[in-house]
Every structure is written in C-alpha cells, then in structure tokens.
BARO-438349 format. One record per residue (C-alpha): residue in one letter; x, y, z. Coordinates in steps of 0.5 Angstrom, whole numbers. Layout:
BEGIN
+------+-------+-------+-------+
! zanu !    xx !    yy !    zz !
+------+-------+-------+-------+
!    a !     X !     Y !     Z !
...
+------+-------+-------+-------+
END
This chain:
BEGIN
+------+-------+-------+-------+
! zanu !    xx !    yy !    zz !
+------+-------+-------+-------+
!    m !    39 !  -152 !   236 !
!    s !    40 !  -151 !   228 !
!    v !    40 !  -145 !   224 !
!    g !    34 !  -148 !   220 !
!    s !    30 !  -149 !   227 !
!    v !    31 !  -142 !   229 !
!    g !    28 !  -140 !   223 !
!    s !    22 !  -144 !   224 !
!    v !    21 !  -142 !   231 !
!    g !    21 !  -135 !   229 !
!    d !    16 !  -136 !   223 !
!    e !    11 !  -139 !   228 !
!    i !    12 !  -134 !   233 !
!    g !    11 !  -128 !   228 !
!    s !     5 !  -131 !   225 !
!    e !    -2 !  -128 !   228 !
!    q !    -7 !  -133 !   228 !
!    v !   -14 !  -130 !   226 !
!    p !   -19 !  -132 !   232 !
!    p !   -26 !  -136 !   229 !
!    q !   -32 !  -131 !   228 !
!    q !   -36 !  -131 !   234 !
!    s !   -42 !  -127 !   232 !
!    l !   -46 !  -124 !   226 !
!    g !   -42 !  -119 !   222 !
!    t !   -44 !  -112 !   220 !
!    a !   -44 !  -113 !   212 !
!    a !   -49 !  -119 !   213 !
!    a !   -53 !  -116 !   218 !
!    r !   -54 !  -110 !   213 !
!    n !   -58 !  -115 !   209 !
!    l !   -64 !  -115 !   214 !
!    a !   -63 !  -108 !   216 !
!    t !   -67 !  -102 !   214 !
!    t !   -62 !   -96 !   212 !
!    t !   -63 !   -89 !   213 !
!    k !   -63 !   -85 !   207 !
!    s !   -62 !   -78 !   205 !
!    v !   -65 !   -74 !   199 !
!    p !   -61 !   -74 !   193 !
!    q !   -56 !   -68 !   194 !
!    m !   -53 !   -64 !   189 !
!    q !   -47 !   -59 !   190 !
!    e !   -50 !   -54 !   184 !
!    i !   -55 !   -51 !   189 !
!    t !   -53 !   -44 !   191 !
!    s !   -56 !   -38 !   196 !
!    r !   -59 !   -35 !   189 !
!    w !   -59 !   -28 !   193 !
!    l !   -61 !   -25 !   186 !
!    l !   -67 !   -29 !   185 !
!    r !   -69 !   -28 !   193 !
!    m !   -68 !   -20 !   193 !
!    l !   -71 !   -18 !   186 !
!    p !   -78 !   -15 !   186 !
!    w !   -82 !   -20 !   181 !
!    v !   -87 !   -16 !   177 !
!    q !   -93 !   -20 !   174 !
!    v !   -93 !   -19 !   166 !
!    q !   -99 !   -21 !   162 !
!    g !   -98 !   -22 !   155 !
!    g !   -91 !   -24 !   156 !
!    t !   -88 !   -17 !   154 !
!    y !   -86 !   -11 !   159 !
!    r !   -85 !    -4 !   156 !
!    v !   -81 !     1 !   159 !
!    n !   -84 !     8 !   157 !
!    r !   -79 !    13 !   159 !
!    r !   -78 !    21 !   158 !
!    l !   -75 !    23 !   151 !
!    s !   -67 !    23 !   152 !
!    y !   -62 !    26 !   147 !
!    a !   -56 !    22 !   149 !
!    v !   -53 !    18 !   144 !
!    g !   -47 !    15 !   142 !
!    d !   -46 !    13 !   149 !
!    g !   -44 !     6 !   147 !
!    r !   -37 !     2 !   147 !
!    l !   -33 !     0 !   141 !
!    t !   -31 !    -8 !   139 !
!    f !   -24 !    -9 !   137 !
!    v !   -21 !   -15 !   133 !
!    q !   -14 !   -18 !   135 !
!    t !    -9 !   -21 !   130 !
!    g !    -3 !   -23 !   134 !
!    e !     0 !   -16 !   136 !
!    q !    -5 !   -12 !   131 !
!    v !   -11 !    -9 !   133 !
!    d !   -17 !    -7 !   129 !
!    v !   -24 !    -4 !   130 !
!    v !   -30 !    -7 !   127 !
!    p !   -32 !    -2 !   122 !
!    g !   -39 !    -3 !   124 !
!    e !   -38 !    -1 !   131 !
!    l !   -35 !     6 !   129 !
!    t !   -43 !     8 !   129 !
!    e !   -42 !     9 !   136 !
!    l !   -39 !    15 !   135 !
!    p !   -44 !    21 !   136 !
!    a !   -41 !    24 !   129 !
!    l !   -43 !    17 !   126 !
!    r !   -49 !    15 !   129 !
!    g !   -54 !    12 !   124 !
!    y !   -49 !    12 !   118 !
!    d !   -50 !     6 !   114 !
!    d !   -45 !     6 !   109 !
!    e !   -41 !     0 !   110 !
!    e !   -35 !     1 !   105 !
!    a !   -34 !     8 !   108 !
!    l !   -34 !     5 !   115 !
!    a !   -29 !     0 !   113 !
!    e !   -24 !     5 !   110 !
!    l !   -25 !     9 !   116 !
!    a !   -23 !     3 !   120 !
!    g !   -17 !     2 !   116 !
!    r !   -15 !     9 !   117 !
!    c !   -14 !     8 !   124 !
!    r !    -7 !     8 !   127 !
!    q !    -5 !     4 !   132 !
!    q !    -1 !     7 !   138 !
!    t !     2 !     4 !   145 !
!    y !     3 !     8 !   151 !
!    e !     6 !     6 !   157 !
!    a !     4 !     7 !   164 !
!    g !     4 !    15 !   166 !
!    q !     5 !    17 !   159 !
!    i !     1 !    23 !   156 !
!    i !    -4 !    22 !   151 !
!    a !    -7 !    28 !   150 !
!    v !    -6 !    35 !   154 !
!    a !   -12 !    39 !   156 !
!    g !   -13 !    46 !   152 !
!    e !    -9 !    44 !   146 !
!    q !   -13 !    43 !   140 !
!    a !   -16 !    36 !   139 !
!    d !   -15 !    34 !   132 !
!    r !   -17 !    26 !   133 !
!    v !   -21 !    21 !   136 !
!    h !   -18 !    16 !   141 !
!    l !   -21 !     9 !   141 !
!    l !   -18 !     5 !   147 !
!    a !   -17 !    -2 !   145 !
!    h !   -14 !    -4 !   151 !
!    g !   -12 !    -1 !   158 !
!    k !   -14 !     4 !   163 !
!    v !   -13 !    12 !   161 !
!    e !   -14 !    17 !   167 !
!    q !   -18 !    24 !   165 !
!    v !   -14 !    29 !   169 !
!    g !   -16 !    36 !   171 !
!    t !   -14 !    41 !   176 !
!    g !   -18 !    41 !   182 !
!    p !   -21 !    47 !   186 !
!    y !   -15 !    49 !   190 !
!    g !   -10 !    48 !   184 !
!    d !    -8 !    41 !   185 !
!    e !    -9 !    35 !   180 !
!    a !   -15 !    31 !   180 !
!    v !   -17 !    25 !   177 !
!    l !   -24 !    26 !   174 !
!    g !   -25 !    19 !   171 !
!    v !   -22 !    13 !   168 !
!    l !   -23 !    10 !   162 !
!    a !   -22 !     2 !   160 !
!    d !   -23 !    -2 !   154 !
!    g !   -28 !     0 !   149 !
!    a !   -28 !     7 !   151 !
!    y !   -27 !    13 !   146 !
!    f !   -25 !    20 !   147 !
!    g !   -24 !    26 !   143 !
!    d !   -30 !    25 !   138 !
!    r !   -32 !    32 !   138 !
!    a !   -26 !    33 !   133 !
!    l !   -29 !    30 !   128 !
!    i !   -35 !    35 !   127 !
!    e !   -32 !    41 !   131 !
!    p !   -25 !    44 !   127 !
!    d !   -24 !    48 !   134 !
!    a !   -25 !    43 !   139 !
!    t !   -20 !    43 !   144 !
!    w !   -18 !    37 !   150 !
!    d !   -22 !    39 !   156 !
!    c !   -18 !    35 !   160 !
!    t !   -11 !    31 !   160 !
!    a !   -11 !    24 !   158 !
!    r !    -6 !    20 !   162 !
!    a !    -5 !    12 !   161 !
!    a !    -6 !     9 !   168 !
!    t !    -3 !     2 !   165 !
!    a !     0 !     0 !   159 !
!    c !    -5 !     2 !   153 !
!    v !    -7 !     0 !   146 !
!    v !   -10 !     6 !   142 !
!    l !   -13 !     7 !   135 !
!    e !   -13 !    14 !   133 !
!    l !   -17 !    17 !   127 !
!    s !   -15 !    24 !   125 !
!    r !   -20 !    29 !   123 !
!    s !   -16 !    30 !   117 !
!    d !   -17 !    23 !   115 !
!    v !   -24 !    23 !   116 !
!    l !   -25 !    30 !   112 !
!    n !   -20 !    27 !   106 !
!    l !   -25 !    21 !   105 !
!    a !   -31 !    25 !   106 !
!    e !   -28 !    29 !    99 !
!    r !   -29 !    22 !    96 !
!    a !   -35 !    20 !    99 !
!    g !   -41 !    24 !    99 !
!    s !   -45 !    20 !   104 !
!    l !   -40 !    21 !   109 !
!    a !   -40 !    29 !   108 !
!    e !   -47 !    29 !   109 !
!    q !   -47 !    25 !   115 !
!    l !   -42 !    30 !   118 !
!    a !   -45 !    36 !   116 !
!    r !   -52 !    34 !   119 !
!    m !   -49 !    32 !   125 !
!    a !   -45 !    39 !   126 !
!    s !   -52 !    43 !   124 !
!    v !   -56 !    39 !   129 !
!    p !   -59 !    44 !   134 !
!    h !   -57 !    44 !   141 !
!    q !   -63 !    41 !   145 !
!    r !   -64 !    43 !   152 !
!    t !   -63 !    37 !   157 !
!    n !   -62 !    36 !   164 !
!    k !   -56 !    33 !   167 !
!    y !   -59 !    26 !   165 !
!    g !   -60 !    28 !   157 !
!    e !   -67 !    28 !   158 !
!    k !   -71 !    34 !   154 !
!    a !   -72 !    39 !   159 !
!    i !   -78 !    42 !   162 !
!    d !   -79 !    49 !   162 !
!    l !   -81 !    52 !   169 !
!    s !   -81 !    59 !   172 !
!    a !   -79 !    60 !   179 !
!    g !   -78 !    66 !   184 !
!    h !   -82 !    71 !   180 !
!    v !   -87 !    76 !   182 !
!    g !   -92 !    80 !   179 !
!    e !   -95 !    78 !   172 !
!    a !   -89 !    75 !   169 !
!    r !   -90 !    70 !   163 !
!    v !   -90 !    63 !   165 !
!    p !   -87 !    59 !   160 !
!    h !   -91 !    53 !   157 !
!    t !   -88 !    46 !   156 !
!    y !   -90 !    39 !   156 !
!    v !   -86 !    32 !   157 !
!    d !   -84 !    28 !   151 !
!    y !   -84 !    21 !   151 !
!    e !   -79 !    16 !   147 !
!    p !   -82 !    14 !   141 !
!    l !   -80 !     7 !   141 !
!    p !   -80 !     5 !   148 !
!    r !   -76 !    -2 !   150 !
!    e !   -80 !    -8 !   151 !
!    y !   -78 !   -14 !   155 !
!    e !   -80 !   -21 !   153 !
!    l !   -80 !   -26 !   158 !
!    s !   -74 !   -31 !   157 !
!    v !   -75 !   -39 !   157 !
!    a !   -71 !   -44 !   160 !
!    q !   -73 !   -51 !   159 !
!    t !   -72 !   -58 !   159 !
!    v !   -75 !   -65 !   159 !
!    l !   -75 !   -70 !   165 !
!    k !   -75 !   -77 !   163 !
!    v !   -77 !   -82 !   168 !
!    h !   -78 !   -90 !   167 !
!    s !   -85 !   -92 !   169 !
!    r !   -82 !   -98 !   172 !
!    v !   -78 !   -94 !   177 !
!    a !   -84 !   -89 !   178 !
!    d !   -88 !   -96 !   180 !
!    l !   -83 !  -100 !   184 !
!    y !   -78 !   -96 !   187 !
!    n !   -82 !   -90 !   190 !
!    q !   -81 !   -92 !   198 !
!    p !   -79 !   -89 !   202 !
!    m !   -78 !   -83 !   197 !
!    n !   -82 !   -81 !   191 !
!    q !   -77 !   -82 !   185 !
!    t !   -81 !   -77 !   181 !
!    e !   -81 !   -72 !   186 !
!    q !   -74 !   -72 !   187 !
!    q !   -72 !   -72 !   180 !
!    l !   -76 !   -66 !   179 !
!    r !   -74 !   -63 !   185 !
!    l !   -66 !   -63 !   183 !
!    t !   -69 !   -61 !   176 !
!    v !   -72 !   -55 !   178 !
!    e !   -66 !   -53 !   183 !
!    a !   -62 !   -53 !   176 !
!    l !   -67 !   -49 !   173 !
!    r !   -67 !   -44 !   178 !
!    e !   -59 !   -44 !   178 !
!    r !   -59 !   -43 !   170 !
!    q !   -65 !   -37 !   171 !
!    e !   -60 !   -33 !   176 !
!    y !   -54 !   -34 !   171 !
!    e !   -58 !   -31 !   165 !
!    l !   -61 !   -25 !   169 !
!    i !   -54 !   -23 !   170 !
!    n !   -50 !   -25 !   164 !
!    n !   -55 !   -26 !   158 !
!    r !   -54 !   -21 !   153 !
!    e !   -61 !   -19 !   152 !
!    f !   -63 !   -17 !   159 !
!    g !   -58 !   -19 !   163 !
!    l !   -55 !   -14 !   168 !
!    l !   -48 !   -14 !   166 !
!    s !   -50 !   -13 !   159 !
!    n !   -55 !    -8 !   160 !
!    c !   -52 !    -3 !   165 !
!    d !   -52 !     4 !   162 !
!    y !   -44 !     6 !   160 !
!    g !   -45 !    12 !   164 !
!    q !   -46 !     8 !   170 !
!    r !   -40 !     4 !   169 !
!    i !   -34 !     6 !   173 !
!    q !   -27 !     3 !   174 !
!    p !   -23 !     2 !   180 !
!    s !   -18 !     7 !   182 !
!    d !   -13 !     2 !   184 !
!    g !   -15 !    -4 !   181 !
!    v !   -17 !    -7 !   187 !
!    p !   -24 !    -6 !   190 !
!    s !   -23 !    -1 !   195 !
!    p !   -28 !     3 !   200 !
!    d !   -27 !     9 !   195 !
!    d !   -29 !     5 !   189 !
!    l !   -36 !     3 !   193 !
!    d !   -37 !    10 !   195 !
!    e !   -37 !    12 !   188 !
!    l !   -41 !     7 !   186 !
!    l !   -46 !     9 !   191 !
!    s !   -46 !    16 !   189 !
!    r !   -48 !    15 !   182 !
!    r !   -56 !    13 !   185 !
!    r !   -61 !    14 !   190 !
!    g !   -64 !     9 !   194 !
!    n !   -59 !     3 !   193 !
!    k !   -61 !    -3 !   196 !
!    l !   -56 !    -8 !   195 !
!    f !   -49 !   -10 !   192 !
!    l !   -48 !   -16 !   188 !
!    a !   -41 !   -19 !   188 !
!    h !   -37 !   -26 !   187 !
!    p !   -35 !   -29 !   193 !
!    r !   -28 !   -27 !   191 !
!    a !   -29 !   -20 !   190 !
!    i !   -32 !   -20 !   197 !
!    a !   -26 !   -23 !   200 !
!    a !   -22 !   -18 !   196 !
!    f !   -26 !   -12 !   199 !
!    g !   -25 !   -15 !   206 !
!    r !   -17 !   -15 !   205 !
!    e !   -17 !    -8 !   203 !
!    c !   -21 !    -6 !   209 !
!    n !   -17 !   -10 !   213 !
!    r !   -11 !    -6 !   210 !
!    r !   -14 !     1 !   212 !
!    g !   -16 !    -1 !   219 !
!    l !   -24 !    -1 !   217 !
!    v !   -29 !    -6 !   219 !
!    p !   -35 !    -7 !   214 !
!    d !   -42 !    -7 !   217 !
!    m !   -46 !   -13 !   218 !
!    v !   -54 !   -13 !   217 !
!    e !   -59 !   -18 !   218 !
!    v !   -63 !   -21 !   212 !
!    a !   -68 !   -26 !   212 !
!    g !   -64 !   -29 !   219 !
!    h !   -57 !   -29 !   215 !
!    q !   -51 !   -24 !   217 !
!    i !   -49 !   -21 !   211 !
!    p !   -43 !   -16 !   210 !
!    a !   -45 !    -9 !   208 !
!    w !   -42 !    -2 !   206 !
!    r !   -45 !     4 !   208 !
!    g !   -51 !     0 !   211 !
!    v !   -52 !    -3 !   204 !
!    p !   -52 !   -11 !   204 !
!    i !   -46 !   -14 !   199 !
!    f !   -49 !   -21 !   197 !
!    p !   -45 !   -26 !   194 !
!    c !   -46 !   -29 !   187 !
!    n !   -42 !   -34 !   184 !
!    k !   -46 !   -33 !   177 !
!    i !   -42 !   -26 !   176 !
!    p !   -36 !   -28 !   171 !
!    v !   -29 !   -28 !   173 !
!    s !   -24 !   -27 !   167 !
!    d !   -17 !   -31 !   166 !
!    a !   -14 !   -25 !   168 !
!    r !   -17 !   -25 !   175 !
!    t !   -22 !   -19 !   174 !
!    t !   -29 !   -19 !   176 !
!    s !   -35 !   -14 !   177 !
!    i !   -39 !   -11 !   183 !
!    i !   -46 !   -10 !   181 !
!    c !   -50 !    -4 !   185 !
!    m !   -57 !    -3 !   184 !
!    r !   -64 !     0 !   186 !
!    t !   -70 !    -4 !   186 !
!    g !   -77 !    -4 !   185 !
!    e !   -82 !    -1 !   180 !
!    a !   -84 !     5 !   185 !
!    d !   -77 !     7 !   186 !
!    q !   -76 !     6 !   178 !
!    g !   -71 !     1 !   180 !
!    v !   -69 !    -6 !   177 !
!    i !   -75 !   -11 !   177 !
!    g !   -75 !   -18 !   175 !
!    l !   -81 !   -20 !   170 !
!    h !   -85 !   -27 !   171 !
!    q !   -92 !   -29 !   169 !
!    t !   -96 !   -33 !   174 !
!    g !  -102 !   -37 !   173 !
!    i !   -99 !   -41 !   167 !
!    p !  -102 !   -48 !   166 !
!    d !   -99 !   -54 !   171 !
!    e !   -95 !   -49 !   175 !
!    i !   -92 !   -51 !   181 !
!    e !   -88 !   -45 !   183 !
!    p !   -89 !   -38 !   181 !
!    s !   -88 !   -38 !   173 !
!    l !   -85 !   -45 !   173 !
!    s !   -89 !   -51 !   170 !
!    v !   -89 !   -58 !   170 !
!    r !   -93 !   -61 !   164 !
!    f !   -94 !   -69 !   163 !
!    m !   -92 !   -70 !   156 !
!    g !   -94 !   -78 !   155 !
!    i !   -91 !   -84 !   155 !
!    n !   -87 !   -87 !   149 !
!    e !   -86 !   -94 !   147 !
!    q !   -80 !   -95 !   151 !
!    a !   -85 !   -94 !   158 !
!    i !   -81 !   -88 !   159 !
!    i !   -85 !   -82 !   162 !
!    s !   -83 !   -75 !   160 !
!    y !   -85 !   -68 !   163 !
!    l !   -83 !   -61 !   160 !
!    v !   -80 !   -57 !   166 !
!    t !   -81 !   -49 !   164 !
!    a !   -79 !   -43 !   167 !
!    y !   -81 !   -36 !   164 !
!    y !   -77 !   -30 !   167 !
!    s !   -73 !   -23 !   165 !
!    a !   -71 !   -17 !   168 !
!    a !   -72 !   -10 !   166 !
!    v !   -68 !    -3 !   168 !
!    l !   -73 !     2 !   169 !
!    v !   -68 !     8 !   169 !
!    p !   -61 !     8 !   167 !
!    d !   -58 !    10 !   174 !
!    a !   -62 !     4 !   177 !
!    l !   -56 !     0 !   176 !
!    g !   -49 !     1 !   176 !
!    v !   -43 !    -4 !   175 !
!    l !   -35 !    -3 !   178 !
!    e !   -32 !    -7 !   172 !
!    n !   -25 !   -10 !   172 !
!    v !   -24 !   -11 !   179 !
!    e !   -18 !   -15 !   181 !
!    i !   -19 !   -20 !   186 !
!    s !   -12 !   -24 !   186 !
!    r !    -7 !   -18 !   189 !
!    w !    -5 !   -19 !   196 !
!    r !    -1 !   -14 !   200 !
+------+-------+-------+-------+
END
C-alpha cells in the first residue's frame, strides 16, 4: 500500500460521522413550552438594618423640633484645612470654632490670623506640649493623631484621650495669659500641626479693634455653673436639717432649638402603555418596575440617614462623642469605650469589613463575640449589644471607616427616625406613588416619593468610633 493510501485510510478512521437526529431538539421544543420565570432581581438590595431598627416618629407639618435644656458648651467643633502640595492652611472662617473667637465675623482679621499660623510636622512619639508648662499657643491638628498623656492614680503614665484630624488644643492660651498645659500632648502618628501663638494674636489685636474687643469680651464672660454635660445647673439642696434656706431655681431651655425638616427622595418612573397593556402575564410589568424602584429608593434613604450633611448620623454626632481607636484597629477596648459614653445602648452599626476586623482582633485576644437573635437572624454582639452590618458607612481610600453606637427611641432620649404617614397615594409608610399622566408618546409616568429624616434628641445618644483601620492583618 502506498504512503498516500495509508493517509487516506487514517483520515477516514479519524473522522466522526454525526448520527442523524432521531427526535425533536430542546431548542425547538422551548418554542412550545411555558418557561418558569423569576421576578426581576437586583444586587443593590441589602438588609437595611438601620431602617428596620430605628424607631419611626410621626411628624405632622413636616418639621420636628428638638427642645433641649440650655447648654453653655460652645466652641466644640472641628476645623477644616486646605492642602496645596505639602502646604496646609486653615480655612479662615473655621477659626471661629475656637472658643475665644466664637461669633467673631471680621473676615479680614480672620484671614490674617489664618496666615499667621505656622506649619509644624511631628514624628510619632515626639512631644508637642508638656504638662505644667506655660501654654502660649493653640495647636490646630490638620492631620494625624495626638495622645493626651497624664499621670494615673498610681503614678504611672495614662492616655487620657486621643485627638485626630480637625481637632485643636491649647485654645485657652488666647485669652488666659497664665494658662498652662493640663496634660502632655504626644504625637501618636506622624502629624501636621498649625500653631497660632498668643503673641501673634495680641499683635494683630493692637491694630484690629474688633479683635481686641472680642478677646476682652470672651475673657470677661462670667463662669456659668453647669453640669458635666455643659447644661445650666439646677440649684438643689440635700441632706440639710432644720430650717435651712432652700435654693430657688428654674430649668432654662435653648432659645433657638433645632428643627428637622423631612427630607425627600424622588424619581419619576416611566412605563410605556404598550408594555403595561400587552406584557402583564404572568407578572405585572408596572408592579415589578415599581417594586425595584422602591427598593432603590429605600437604599438611598438609608444612605442619606447615615451620610447626609444636614441630618445624617455621621455628620450630626457631637464631637464630644467621637473617639479614636487606641491602636487603629477596632478592638474590644475601643467598643467598651464607645459603650461607656452613653446609657442604654441599643445597637452598633458597622461596615461588614469593620465587623470582620473586629472579629480578627477578638481572635487575636482569644475572645469570642456574643451572638443575639434579632428578627430570626443571628447577629454578632458585644456586651449584649448587637453589631448590625451596614454597607452605607463609607470606607476611605486609606481603608478606614467608622463604627456607630446609639441609643434609640423618644422615651429614652435617643436617636429617632422621622416620617409622615397618611400622605396622598401612599403605598408604604411615608412613601407615595402618584400618577402623573400619559404623554404624547404613550408613556405613563408615576412620581415615586419618600419623606424621611433622623433626629438625635440629646448629644450622648449617638457615638462614633472614627478612623478605624480595616486592612491590618496580624
């Protein structure tokens, strides 16, 4: 047999002959079959624990006013800075957050004060101020963490507090010539600090009469008797005998209480009439379009309740209730500190990555977090307080986030949600769908609206553990 003939035989053996089709194929059969369909799915839907656990209060007239006892605590905010390359400057108007400059409105003087701030950098471990020494300047912390170090009851060193971006210390030096540092300030990380000296302020005050008047007025403000929360003290007498004189008192209220107006989230849902008429079996197209739209609206509602600058929890947490982690990662010690700032804690709210980071820290220490059952779900907890996941809490580019702890309910002076039920065309509490008509292109329009807000009744109802590291593995 020749070589060529051998090749021909090999080709014939290697080739497969497809047998002829003997029955109807599945692709053709599907044309005569009724398929089983799921309702439309979407990945954006989350558990939305905040919306589920927050007590909702009915608000008539669209506004909720929070009346509080008069408080004298001022100058408790944070400063904002602008960075240009390596140069950092404080926004002039932000200097009014300092108690000595509270209410001062001379823009030119504030701009000159901002220009007189000197930028300093400190490495981790460097001392910025020493306890007992004269305080002759105010330090504005643009970036980094500073530990406030003092002496413990047994003579050992104790960290009294941790300051972070936007904080300040030494502000009494601007109006008290004999002020001294109450504690030692030590850089816990690399820090960028702007320093404004008392001498620079006084030099400017010699030329700017308005600044001199401001400093003199703030220095002469009489000391108000307050409780530890900054509220005007109520004079009481206890333990006396006989006909002792009983003090007179009254409870004063804030003259301008804060009012929360209901916020709104809206969209216009459009459905073509041909789709609504002809393609409604086995599922109603309009209902499914509306269902997914409402889910997206509720997701946005929870995002706003956490991040909105006007009423969101992260923006409205009192600066006295914001703490920094002792070692960056969310440790049991940090959550204990967060719990100790308020009574009746009802829940933690944390990004799932923050919960994982807390779990790693517990594993490192040989601790096992609690588990509690909430609405049929097993939720991790610490000290019996459930830690609910919430992916609406932002995670920064530096892989840091925040953990929220709160007390809830009107009766407990906690955090509450605000809404108004009974609105026209309501399909869910405080959520309505209103028919807007059909246009010339035969498109049906529906206005979908949700009204909501949140209020913190007293400052200690809400606390935040800030700058929590979630990417450290050890």
